[in-house]
N, C-alpha and C positions, 0 to 999 in steps of 0.2 A: 913736426907738427909743433908747434911751438910750447912751451913748458904750459905758460901759463892758460892754453886754449885747453890740454891734455888736462890740466887741470878742472876746467869748465865743465868738460864732456865727461868727465866722472862726475861731476855734482849734481849735473843735469839727466844723468842717466840712475844718481842716486833719489834726485826729485822724483825718479817716475815708480821707483821702488814703493819709495817712503807716501807720495802720493802731494807731495805739497804742490798750492796755487796761490796767484797774483803778481804783483812787479815788483820793482826797483833795486835801487843798494841804498843804504841804509845811514849810509857815511854822507852822503848826498841830500839827507836832512828833508827828504821829498815823503809824502801823505799821500795814504788811498782816499775817495772819498769819501770813507767813514772816518776817516781823521786817524787813524791807526797807519804807523809808521809803513813805509818799505822796506822787504830786504834785500840783500842781496840772494837768500832760497827762493824769495817769490819773483826773481827776475829767472828764473833758473826753472821754475816752474810754466814761469809763459813759453821760454824758449822751450826746452821740453814739450809741452802742448803742441807749439806749432811746428816742432817737428814731426811727431804723432801724426795731427793735421796733415803734413807734407806728404808722413808713408800712407796714408788711405785715402789721400788723393784731394783732397780740399782744401785745393791750393789759396782758391781769394781767404778761406776762415783761417788758414797759418797767417797771409800776410799781413791780416787785419789784426793778428792778436800781437805778432810782433810789431805794426804800428804803436798797437795801444800800449807795451811795454814800453816802446821807444820812448814815446808821452809822457811815459812813467820816470823812463832814466834812459834819455837822450844820451849820455855818457859811457851805453855798455855797447864794449865792438862788437860781441857777439850775437846782437840782437840785428845787429849793420848788417851785418857777410850773410846769416840767415836770409832776409830779406833780400837779401842780394838777390844770391843766387835764387832762389823760389819766383822775382821778379822776372829774372833773366831766361832761367831753362822753362818754366810752366807757365808763366801769367806772360812771357814775353813783352812785357814790357822795359824793353834797354836803356830808358832815361831810368827810372826810375831804380835796378840793377847799378848804374854806374854811380849814379846821386850814394847809394848806399857801400859802393866797393868803394867810393871818396871817404866817407863817414871812417867804414872799418879802420881805413890802413892810416885812417888821424887819429884816430882814438889809440887802437893799439900798439900805433906806433916804433912796428915791423916794418921792416924793406922784404915783406912777402915776394917774392920772385913770383909765384903763381898767378896772387891775387894782381898784380902789377903787369905781367901779360893779358889776362884779363880785360882792364882797365883800358890798358892798349885798343886791345879788340872791338870793346865798344865803343870806344872813340872813333874807331875806325870806319864801324861800321852804322854809328849814327853819323858821319859826316855829308 
């Protein structure tokens, strides 16, 4: 597990404990519908809520929440990663999974061999 991802996982866990809610990263200068800037805590909360929904078997809701997070913070790789996993394994939407794995890989800048393998497998299955 890469160090940045470990940090995000920890932030997600802490977000669950503190009950954060919301969307995206402040340095992007984005704002929520109410005009308030969105923060990294907001992104963590969205990701956390989606993972909780996934654990409850509410896969479509989790995917919808991740899409909302991506709309507000498209440069957050973890949102793409989790949407890819849910799309592939639970919704069986292989095209969406492939798209979001690619986004994750581009945004994270990592050479994650496991994700590269999943991408190759999806590309083969979609031929």
